[in-house]
C-alpha positions in Angstrom: 58.6 96.5 69.3 57.2 97.0 65.9 56.9 93.6 64.2 55.3 94.3 60.8 54.3 91.8 58.2 54.0 92.8 54.5 52.5 90.5 51.8 51.9 90.1 48.1 49.7 87.3 46.7 50.2 86.1 43.1 48.1 83.1 42.0 49.0 80.3 44.5 52.2 82.0 45.8 52.4 84.2 48.8 55.4 86.5 49.2 55.7 87.6 52.9 58.2 89.9 54.6 58.3 89.6 58.4 60.3 92.2 60.4 62.3 90.9 63.3 64.4 92.7 65.9 66.7 95.3 64.3 69.8 93.2 65.1 68.2 90.3 63.2 66.7 92.0 60.2 63.7 90.9 58.1 62.7 87.6 56.5 61.3 87.2 53.0 59.2 84.0 52.8 58.0 82.3 49.6 54.9 80.2 50.3 53.4 78.2 47.5 50.1 76.2 47.9 50.5 76.6 51.7 54.0 75.2 51.8 57.1 77.3 52.7 59.5 76.9 49.7 62.2 79.4 50.6 63.2 82.0 53.1 65.8 84.8 52.9 67.2 86.8 55.8 68.0 90.3 54.9 69.1 93.4 56.9 65.9 95.3 56.4 62.5 95.5 54.6 63.9 97.4 51.7 66.5 94.7 51.0 63.7 92.1 51.1 61.7 94.1 48.6 64.7 94.5 46.3 65.4 90.8 46.5 61.8 89.9 45.7 61.9 92.3 42.7 65.2 90.9 41.3 64.4 87.2 41.9 60.6 87.1 41.4 59.6 90.3 39.7 57.5 91.6 42.6 57.1 95.3 42.3 58.3 97.4 45.2 54.9 99.2 45.2 52.8 96.0 45.4 53.5 95.2 49.1 50.6 95.6 51.6 51.0 95.9 55.3 48.9 93.0 56.7 50.0 93.0 60.4 51.5 95.4 62.8 52.5 95.7 66.5 52.4 92.2 67.9 
């Protein structure tokens, strides 16, 4: 299975997308100062990126792949 993790760091906040099984989707996590503030379950990576753009102003192009194939 292809469990990828994408991330953007801004100041003390980490925005992380973790891909789960296709039937589950992908999670967008908001982590500030090491504490999980919010998480959102979306159908796929693209929806997580769109949500992060709309809610937090995170550019679609700013995401980096930080982990792959676990």
